[in-house]
C-alpha positions as a printed NumPy array, in Angstrom:
array([[  78.167,   39.79 , -104.37 ],
       [  75.531,   37.976, -102.376],
       [  73.339,   37.434, -105.429],
       [  76.143,   36.068, -107.542],
       [  77.052,   33.721, -104.722],
       [  73.601,   32.158, -105.086],
       [  73.86 ,   31.526, -108.805],
       [  71.034,   29.56 , -110.359],
       [  72.208,   26.557, -112.269],
       [  69.97 ,   25.176, -114.986],
       [  67.756,   28.256, -115.331],
       [  66.002,   28.095, -118.671],
       [  66.171,   31.815, -119.413],
       [  64.291,   34.739, -118.017],
       [  60.877,   33.124, -118.492],
       [  61.467,   30.471, -115.884],
       [  62.973,   32.997, -113.477],
       [  59.949,   35.288, -113.865],
       [  57.55 ,   32.389, -113.304],
       [  59.477,   31.259, -110.224],
       [  59.464,   34.792, -108.807],
       [  55.728,   35.096, -109.395],
       [  55.006,   31.762, -107.721],
       [  57.177,   32.725, -104.775],
       [  55.474,   36.121, -104.396],
       [  52.004,   34.541, -104.395],
       [  53.052,   31.751, -102.021],
       [  54.752,   34.146,  -99.622],
       [  51.741,   36.502,  -99.668],
       [  49.379,   33.646,  -98.792],
       [  51.678,   32.405,  -96.012],
       [  51.528,   35.944,  -94.614],
       [  47.729,   35.871,  -94.878],
       [  47.541,   32.541,  -93.03 ],
       [  49.678,   33.879,  -90.18 ],
       [  47.605,   37.068,  -90.038],
       [  44.366,   35.081,  -89.756],
       [  45.949,   32.893,  -87.065],
       [  46.896,   35.893,  -84.942],
       [  43.51 ,   37.534,  -85.485],
       [  41.804,   34.389,  -84.212],
       [  44.169,   34.278,  -81.234],
       [  43.665,   37.96 ,  -80.347],
       [  39.881,   38.065,  -80.611],
       [  38.995,   36.066,  -77.513],
       [  41.116,   38.1  ,  -75.048],
       [  39.675,   41.256,  -76.613],
       [  36.175,   40.257,  -75.464],
       [  37.065,   38.866,  -72.026],
       [  34.864,   41.589,  -70.526],
       [  31.823,   40.353,  -72.462],
       [  32.557,   36.676,  -71.786],
       [  32.989,   37.489,  -68.117],
       [  29.432,   38.845,  -68.093],
       [  27.762,   36.27 ,  -70.368],
       [  29.265,   33.064,  -68.984],
       [  30.358,   34.254,  -65.512],
       [  34.003,   33.429,  -66.232],
       [  36.687,   35.135,  -64.124],
       [  40.359,   35.611,  -65.079],
       [  41.278,   32.104,  -63.906],
       [  38.587,   30.463,  -66.055],
       [  39.338,   32.712,  -69.035],
       [  43.006,   31.872,  -68.693],
       [  42.078,   28.193,  -68.659],
       [  40.382,   28.598,  -72.05 ],
       [  43.661,   29.871,  -73.474],
       [  45.513,   27.105,  -71.633],
       [  43.362,   24.382,  -73.248],
       [  43.945,   25.917,  -76.663],
       [  47.697,   26.139,  -76.065],
       [  48.003,   22.564,  -74.817],
       [  46.095,   21.215,  -77.818],
       [  48.356,   23.248,  -80.091],
       [  51.466,   21.91 ,  -78.382],
       [  50.385,   18.287,  -78.694],
       [  49.497,   18.409,  -82.387],
       [  52.588,   20.468,  -83.273],
       [  54.711,   17.432,  -82.536],
       [  52.997,   15.533,  -85.352],
       [  53.11 ,   18.331,  -87.934],
       [  56.339,   17.081,  -89.498],
       [  55.056,   13.511,  -89.86 ],
       [  51.764,   14.754,  -91.334],
       [  53.638,   16.922,  -93.828],
       [  55.695,   13.942,  -94.971],
       [  52.455,   12.126,  -95.877],
       [  50.264,   14.854,  -97.377],
       [  52.756,   17.648,  -98.076],
       [  53.349,   20.858,  -96.132],
       [  51.034,   22.999,  -98.268],
       [  48.135,   20.583,  -97.941],
       [  48.808,   20.371,  -94.204],
       [  48.548,   24.172,  -93.936],
       [  45.294,   24.159,  -95.919],
       [  43.732,   21.433,  -93.782],
       [  44.733,   23.301,  -90.645],
       [  43.246,   26.602,  -91.868],
       [  39.973,   24.881,  -92.732],
       [  39.771,   23.169,  -89.34 ],
       [  40.491,   26.272,  -87.294],
       [  37.958,   28.19 ,  -89.415],
       [  35.262,   25.698,  -88.451],
       [  36.365,   25.934,  -84.799],
       [  36.192,   29.733,  -84.877],
       [  32.619,   29.582,  -86.197],
       [  31.847,   27.208,  -83.319],
       [  33.139,   29.819,  -80.854],
       [  30.675,   32.332,  -82.276],
       [  27.849,   29.824,  -81.809],
       [  28.846,   28.838,  -78.253],
       [  25.771,   28.369,  -76.02 ],
       [  27.827,   27.627,  -72.904],
       [  31.279,   27.845,  -71.384],
       [  31.954,   24.139,  -72.031],
       [  31.195,   24.627,  -75.746],
       [  33.593,   27.573,  -75.759],
       [  36.327,   25.436,  -74.181],
       [  35.821,   22.659,  -76.744],
       [  35.85 ,   25.012,  -79.747],
       [  39.028,   26.772,  -78.633],
       [  40.703,   23.416,  -78.016],
       [  39.906,   22.315,  -81.583],
       [  41.224,   25.645,  -82.869],
       [  44.489,   25.112,  -80.996],
       [  44.879,   21.592,  -82.384],
       [  44.556,   22.91 ,  -85.942],
       [  47.023,   25.729,  -85.344],
       [  49.544,   23.3  ,  -83.887],
       [  49.676,   21.561,  -87.262],
       [  49.587,   24.693,  -89.392],
       [  52.029,   27.189,  -87.888],
       [  55.217,   25.046,  -87.85 ],
       [  54.608,   24.142,  -91.507],
       [  54.206,   27.8  ,  -92.495],
       [  57.553,   28.706,  -90.942],
       [  59.187,   25.636,  -92.487],
       [  58.008,   26.56 ,  -95.994],
       [  59.119,   30.165,  -95.504],
       [  62.577,   29.073,  -94.356],
       [  63.06 ,   27.194,  -97.646],
       [  61.968,   30.123,  -99.791],
       [  64.777,   32.518,  -98.872],
       [  68.535,   32.9  ,  -98.772],
       [  69.833,   32.393,  -95.195],
       [  71.262,   35.912,  -95.057],
       [  67.83 ,   37.292,  -95.987],
       [  65.772,   35.197,  -93.584],
       [  65.736,   37.859,  -90.89 ],
       [  63.9  ,   40.259,  -93.179],
       [  61.608,   37.534,  -94.518],
       [  60.71 ,   36.385,  -91.009],
       [  60.273,   40.026,  -90.01 ],
       [  57.671,   40.43 ,  -92.76 ],
       [  55.897,   37.273,  -91.59 ],
       [  55.857,   38.518,  -88.001],
       [  54.621,   41.894,  -89.276],
       [  51.68 ,   40.206,  -90.983],
       [  51.084,   38.089,  -87.903],
       [  50.916,   41.158,  -85.668],
       [  48.788,   43.057,  -88.169],
       [  46.272,   40.224,  -88.002],
       [  46.313,   40.377,  -84.212],
       [  45.729,   44.119,  -84.25 ],
       [  42.826,   43.867,  -86.698],
       [  41.334,   40.907,  -84.853],
       [  41.466,   42.694,  -81.517],
       [  39.989,   45.899,  -82.935],
       [  37.25 ,   44.011,  -84.747],
       [  36.212,   41.988,  -81.703],
       [  36.23 ,   44.934,  -79.29 ],
       [  34.283,   47.253,  -81.561],
       [  31.804,   44.612,  -82.753],
       [  31.124,   43.845,  -79.081],
       [  29.432,   47.246,  -78.736],
       [  26.657,   46.307,  -81.191],
       [  24.001,   43.617,  -81.496],
       [  22.985,   43.295,  -85.162],
       [  19.718,   41.357,  -85.553],
       [  19.763,   40.787,  -81.777],
       [  22.977,   38.742,  -82.078],
       [  25.814,   39.653,  -79.716],
       [  28.461,   41.595,  -81.597],
       [  31.326,   39.453,  -80.354],
       [  29.608,   36.394,  -81.858],
       [  29.302,   38.101,  -85.237],
       [  33.031,   38.879,  -85.132],
       [  33.93 ,   35.207,  -84.624],
       [  31.553,   34.038,  -87.344],
       [  33.172,   36.467,  -89.796],
       [  36.68 ,   35.396,  -88.752],
       [  35.762,   31.751,  -89.302],
       [  34.572,   32.518,  -92.828],
       [  37.857,   34.295,  -93.601],
       [  39.798,   31.268,  -92.309],
       [  37.887,   28.924,  -94.619],
       [  38.576,   31.232,  -97.575],
       [  42.275,   31.296,  -96.643],
       [  42.349,   27.49 ,  -96.666],
       [  40.975,   27.466, -100.224],
       [  43.536,   30.021, -101.421],
       [  46.454,   28.16 ,  -99.825],
       [  45.445,   24.811, -101.307],
       [  44.97 ,   26.394, -104.743],
       [  47.926,   28.736, -105.141],
       [  50.777,   28.005, -102.685],
       [  53.599,   26.011, -104.309],
       [  55.707,   23.531, -102.332],
       [  59.467,   24.194, -102.685],
       [  60.715,   21.402, -104.907],
       [  63.366,   20.277, -102.417],
       [  60.517,   18.968, -100.229],
       [  58.063,   17.847, -102.886],
       [  59.448,   14.317, -102.972],
       [  60.04 ,   13.839,  -99.232],
       [  59.239,   10.212,  -98.309],
       [  56.601,    9.61 ,  -95.599],
       [  58.053,    9.357,  -92.096],
       [  57.521,    6.172,  -90.142],
       [  57.264,    6.39 ,  -86.364],
       [  60.85 ,    5.282,  -85.787],
       [  62.173,    7.75 ,  -88.369],
       [  60.134,   10.583,  -86.854],
       [  61.499,    9.837,  -83.384],
       [  65.031,    9.725,  -84.792],
       [  64.507,   13.091,  -86.468],
       [  63.32 ,   14.732,  -83.249],
       [  66.211,   13.166,  -81.331],
       [  68.656,   14.54 ,  -83.87 ],
       [  67.211,   18.015,  -83.467],
       [  67.206,   17.844,  -79.677],
       [  70.925,   17.095,  -79.573],
       [  71.683,   20.622,  -80.809],
       [  72.588,   22.688,  -77.74 ],
       [  71.386,   25.993,  -79.164],
       [  68.001,   24.472,  -79.907],
       [  67.632,   23.488,  -76.258],
       [  68.699,   26.957,  -75.136],
       [  66.194,   28.63 ,  -77.482],
       [  63.403,   26.417,  -76.157],
       [  64.318,   26.788,  -72.485],
       [  64.588,   30.574,  -72.679],
       [  61.575,   30.766,  -74.98 ],
       [  59.228,   29.189,  -72.457],
       [  59.586,   31.995,  -69.873],
       [  60.122,   34.522,  -72.679],
       [  56.823,   33.677,  -74.358],
       [  54.911,   33.607,  -71.068],
       [  54.648,   37.416,  -70.723],
       [  53.133,   37.662,  -74.193],
       [  50.502,   35.125,  -73.177],
       [  49.879,   37.066,  -69.959],
       [  49.337,   40.277,  -71.94 ],
       [  46.109,   38.786,  -73.279],
       [  44.646,   40.388,  -70.134],
       [  45.801,   43.875,  -71.161],
       [  42.442,   44.94 ,  -72.634],
       [  40.583,   43.717,  -69.554],
       [  43.053,   45.63 ,  -67.366],
       [  42.601,   48.899,  -69.25 ],
       [  38.818,   48.572,  -69.075],
       [  38.936,   47.894,  -65.338],
       [  41.344,   50.815,  -64.938],
       [  38.645,   53.14 ,  -66.24 ],
       [  39.076,   53.268,  -70.019],
       [  36.141,   52.942,  -72.386],
       [  35.851,   50.138,  -74.938],
       [  37.146,   52.482,  -77.629],
       [  40.066,   53.779,  -75.569],
       [  41.095,   50.305,  -74.402],
       [  41.029,   48.996,  -77.96 ],
       [  43.008,   52.024,  -79.139],
       [  45.767,   51.439,  -76.57 ],
       [  45.998,   47.775,  -77.485],
       [  45.893,   48.575,  -81.205],
       [  48.677,   51.133,  -80.78 ],
       [  50.81 ,   48.542,  -79.007],
       [  50.053,   45.998,  -81.753],
       [  50.884,   48.59 ,  -84.422],
       [  54.222,   49.112,  -82.698],
       [  54.977,   45.386,  -82.703],
       [  53.963,   45.202,  -86.37 ],
       [  56.555,   47.786,  -87.385],
       [  58.967,   46.563,  -84.72 ],
       [  59.23 ,   43.09 ,  -86.208],
       [  60.351,   44.622,  -89.51 ],
       [  62.958,   46.653,  -87.634],
       [  64.024,   43.559,  -85.73 ],
       [  64.416,   41.561,  -88.944],
       [  66.652,   44.198,  -90.537],
       [  68.707,   44.628,  -87.353],
       [  69.044,   40.856,  -87.018],
       [  70.441,   40.446,  -90.549],
       [  72.782,   43.429,  -90.139],
       [  74.005,   42.148,  -86.779],
       [  74.604,   38.677,  -88.267],
       [  76.91 ,   40.219,  -90.876],
       [  78.711,   42.188,  -88.171],
       [  79.138,   39.185,  -85.859],
       [  77.796,   35.825,  -87.101],
       [  78.06 ,   34.15 ,  -83.698],
       [  76.782,   36.967,  -81.484],
       [  74.982,   39.625,  -83.533],
       [  71.486,   38.132,  -83.643],
       [  71.648,   37.162,  -79.962],
       [  72.622,   40.693,  -78.94 ],
       [  69.63 ,   42.109,  -80.836],
       [  67.314,   39.732,  -78.952],
       [  68.813,   40.678,  -75.585],
       [  68.401,   44.387,  -76.255],
       [  64.746,   43.826,  -77.081],
       [  64.014,   41.665,  -74.029],
       [  65.793,   44.097,  -71.689],
       [  63.544,   46.948,  -72.803],
       [  60.282,   45.145,  -72.025],
       [  60.369,   45.102,  -68.219],
       [  60.859,   48.837,  -67.484],
       [  58.403,   49.934,  -70.166],
       [  55.568,   47.738,  -68.918],
       [  56.337,   48.648,  -65.294],
       [  55.769,   52.291,  -66.197],
       [  52.491,   51.533,  -67.995],
       [  51.053,   49.282,  -65.293],
       [  52.418,   50.846,  -62.096],
       [  53.69 ,   54.374,  -62.682],
       [  51.007,   55.92 ,  -64.912],
       [  47.774,   55.029,  -63.022],
       [  48.6  ,   57.003,  -59.821],
       [  49.524,   60.007,  -61.992],
       [  46.159,   59.89 ,  -63.787],
       [  48.06 ,   60.202,  -67.044],
       [  46.037,   61.221,  -70.107],
       [  45.267,   58.783,  -72.9  ],
       [  47.945,   60.317,  -75.137],
       [  50.688,   59.289,  -72.703],
       [  49.445,   55.696,  -72.657],
       [  49.35 ,   55.669,  -76.454],
       [  52.896,   57.012,  -76.754],
       [  54.302,   54.444,  -74.333],
       [  52.303,   51.633,  -75.921],
       [  53.784,   52.513,  -79.313],
       [  57.348,   52.723,  -77.972],
       [  56.931,   49.422,  -76.118],
       [  55.581,   47.645,  -79.174],
       [  58.408,   48.92 ,  -81.374],
       [  61.155,   47.662,  -79.071],
       [  60.125,   44.418,  -77.358],
       [  59.278,   42.186,  -80.347],
       [  62.649,   41.48 ,  -81.982],
       [  63.414,   38.218,  -80.177],
       [  60.882,   36.178,  -82.157],
       [  62.525,   37.066,  -85.475],
       [  65.931,   36.184,  -84.028],
       [  64.72 ,   32.835,  -82.689],
       [  63.232,   31.725,  -86.024],
       [  66.49 ,   32.546,  -87.818],
       [  68.71 ,   30.893,  -85.221],
       [  66.648,   27.699,  -85.136],
       [  66.952,   27.024,  -88.856],
       [  70.646,   28.006,  -88.931],
       [  71.734,   25.536,  -86.24 ],
       [  69.424,   22.634,  -87.133],
       [  70.378,   19.654,  -89.301],
       [  69.472,   20.002,  -92.973],
       [  65.958,   18.956,  -93.91 ],
       [  64.554,   19.118,  -90.376],
       [  62.956,   22.581,  -90.38 ],
       [  59.382,   21.277,  -90.021],
       [  60.435,   19.1  ,  -87.09 ],
       [  62.395,   22.001,  -85.567],
       [  59.475,   24.411,  -85.639],
       [  57.034,   21.701,  -84.571],
       [  59.131,   20.726,  -81.563],
       [  59.667,   24.402,  -80.735],
       [  55.918,   25.014,  -80.876],
       [  55.18 ,   21.95 ,  -78.768],
       [  57.631,   22.586,  -75.936],
       [  56.885,   26.29 ,  -75.599],
       [  53.179,   25.679,  -76.085],
       [  53.03 ,   23.195,  -73.235],
       [  54.206,   25.76 ,  -70.691],
       [  53.617,   29.296,  -71.956],
       [  49.767,   29.172,  -72.01 ],
       [  49.83 ,   28.107,  -68.375],
       [  50.991,   31.627,  -67.604],
       [  47.682,   33.027,  -68.818],
       [  45.953,   30.849,  -66.243],
       [  48.645,   31.819,  -63.72 ],
       [  47.829,   35.509,  -64.159],
       [  44.186,   34.779,  -63.392],
       [  45.034,   32.684,  -60.346],
       [  47.472,   35.288,  -59.009],
       [  44.954,   38.066,  -59.539],
       [  42.136,   36.179,  -57.811],
       [  43.889,   34.247,  -55.04 ],
       [  46.865,   36.457,  -54.231],
       [  45.887,   40.014,  -55.098],
       [  42.139,   39.916,  -54.359],
       [  40.437,   40.056,  -57.77 ],
       [  36.738,   39.048,  -57.591],
       [  35.203,   38.227,  -60.968],
       [  31.592,   38.723,  -59.853],
       [  31.998,   42.31 ,  -58.657],
       [  34.566,   43.229,  -61.334],
       [  32.559,   42.067,  -64.336],
       [  29.036,   42.039,  -62.988],
       [  28.253,   45.398,  -64.565],
       [  29.526,   44.453,  -68.009],
       [  26.131,   43.333,  -69.219],
       [  24.466,   46.573,  -68.132],
       [  25.987,   48.555,  -71.008],
       [  28.394,   50.347,  -68.705],
       [  25.568,   51.686,  -66.567],
       [  27.924,   52.458,  -63.675],
       [  30.341,   54.316,  -65.909],
       [  30.45 ,   57.942,  -67.048],
       [  32.598,   59.58 ,  -69.688],
       [  35.319,   61.82 ,  -68.33 ],
       [  35.89 ,   65.04 ,  -70.228],
       [  35.525,   63.404,  -73.65 ],
       [  39.086,   62.087,  -73.555],
       [  37.994,   58.452,  -73.904],
       [  38.531,   57.475,  -70.268],
       [  35.827,   56.339,  -67.905],
       [  35.544,   56.512,  -64.141],
       [  34.089,   53.505,  -62.314],
       [  31.382,   54.318,  -59.809],
       [  32.447,   51.54 ,  -57.468],
       [  35.718,   51.952,  -55.588],
       [  36.333,   48.207,  -55.942],
       [  36.852,   48.638,  -59.709],
       [  40.164,   50.345,  -58.989],
       [  41.201,   47.579,  -56.619],
       [  40.516,   44.956,  -59.272],
       [  42.644,   46.865,  -61.781],
       [  45.489,   46.998,  -59.247],
       [  45.167,   43.255,  -58.572],
       [  45.367,   42.396,  -62.262],
       [  48.28 ,   44.8  ,  -62.785],
       [  50.213,   43.211,  -59.903],
       [  49.718,   39.751,  -61.376],
       [  50.845,   40.953,  -64.825],
       [  53.945,   42.669,  -63.437],
       [  54.952,   39.513,  -61.569],
       [  54.749,   37.322,  -64.683],
       [  56.407,   39.878,  -66.974],
       [  59.355,   40.533,  -64.673],
       [  60.11 ,   36.904,  -63.852],
       [  59.614,   35.654,  -67.418],
       [  61.731,   38.208,  -69.228],
       [  64.516,   38.119,  -66.608],
       [  64.945,   34.362,  -67.131],
       [  64.698,   34.872,  -70.896],
       [  67.532,   37.439,  -70.857],
       [  69.736,   35.044,  -68.881],
       [  69.018,   32.304,  -71.429],
       [  70.313,   34.482,  -74.256],
       [  73.566,   34.895,  -72.307],
       [  74.028,   31.13 ,  -72.572],
       [  73.166,   31.231,  -76.301],
       [  76.249,   33.398,  -76.888],
       [  78.303,   30.324,  -75.908],
       [  76.493,   27.711,  -78.017],
       [  75.275,   29.498,  -81.156],
       [  78.643,   29.88 ,  -82.905],
       [  79.814,   26.255,  -82.466],
       [  76.416,   24.838,  -83.426],
       [  76.206,   26.985,  -86.542],
       [  79.754,   25.957,  -87.467],
       [  78.781,   22.302,  -87.053],
       [  75.747,   22.811,  -89.295],
       [  77.978,   24.443,  -91.909],
       [  80.438,   21.553,  -91.761],
       [  77.635,   19.053,  -92.24 ],
       [  76.529,   20.946,  -95.351],
       [  80.051,   21.274,  -96.743],
       [  80.363,   25.026,  -96.132],
       [  83.719,   26.386,  -95.079],
       [  82.562,   29.823,  -93.919],
       [  80.202,   30.196,  -90.984],
       [  78.838,   33.479,  -92.28 ],
       [  77.474,   31.679,  -95.339],
       [  75.374,   29.52 ,  -93.014],
       [  74.001,   26.799,  -95.3  ],
       [  72.907,   26.655,  -98.888],
       [  69.234,   25.7  ,  -99.145],
       [  68.498,   22.513, -101.021],
       [  66.506,   24.544, -103.563],
       [  68.973,   27.139, -104.855],
       [  66.581,   28.396, -107.55 ],
       [  63.952,   29.253, -104.97 ],
       [  66.515,   30.868, -102.655],
       [  67.749,   33.069, -105.494],
       [  64.185,   34.089, -106.364],
       [  63.511,   34.845, -102.705],
       [  66.588,   37.029, -102.455],
       [  65.616,   38.921, -105.624],
       [  62.084,   39.307, -104.262],
       [  63.316,   40.983, -101.07 ],
       [  65.893,   43.094, -102.925],
       [  63.33 ,   44.336, -105.448],
       [  61.154,   45.934, -102.792],
       [  58.162,   43.854, -103.804],
       [  57.584,   43.132, -100.133]])
């Protein structure tokens, strides 16, 4: 019934439908690749904090500031992504962004000093601020509204897969020095090359949905009016205001690898724990997308929100166990892996819900502005929490970067393998204290952030239904469950068939 409801008018036989489906499959695959490369780039730097701590003498506060600079640059440029897309097109904007962040990633690998590192990561953030909102905007136009949860789940899955591969690559390359070049540098040089290749593929093969191909360029006054129109939607404000504290814990978890290494795990074990968590989030986003769509059919005004709340509520107790309960018990690596997998599977559904809700309550034709404004407002605040973790660890809980990371350059000389189970025992008693300090800072940010986020979703129960109904009325829809018909019905039908066929 859903397919027939999205009938394609003017289809010139099966040939056109097959061509449209093929173009959509290629475009969607390359959008997934771009998001995967983005997350890989984002995950690589935190994965080598231990090495950067030794090479540049940067403690958690300084390392958090690197991420903060990148996040602020991303937030600022995200605001202009919609205007840029109206001038050069969304696909070309994505390609330009991929090329720029590829060059910036190569610059990270060539960094001779901490200041160079800061500058390169800032440029990378600026490029991502342009690229990511446009990717989500294109994806939103490719699929039927009732299928967007699954489509966004696939995109998040690719995003998390990229993060997992990026983290694993950086951590394991860091152990080697090919041709006397630090392994972490080689990892960034390779990632930059992949980003440049992705830019070429996007510019060559991704097709702009025809409903946006003739969008007139936005003047400054029109752009401001568009953002004002979006900001008037109550649910949009709720999503942003809960998303800022809700995203903060994810930013803070960039210190997870450093924590596990300080807690006594080897490079391999620390990367395995993080990879297991990332693998859980990869599968979890697919689960969240399916649950989100099913819940929307069950209760259009409350289903998606309830799925997000369930996910957020599970995050606090699970991470409390990992960071506070397991270390005193000297739990084996297998226990950490099991909990990391369970945590990853259950705490990642909110992002899929948010992307679906934002496009369902926003005025027609404003998806690029919606995702750009979302990226800007959350990006201005959330990265500060990475710096906050470092400051809390150092100034409140007693972390000292010199003694904690001073042995990193000595190839783990003060560390011995324990029973072959992948753990390591620090010779200095202070190593344990530093792990406890970082864990305390992480727990503080996770608990406060996700508690506020959960409360924000309670408010969304009150605004989501009316705002979605208003969006339906604006688009001439009588039934809220139908959400809104995309401007490009042909593409939406092809997207629905693509998901139904199992091609994804």
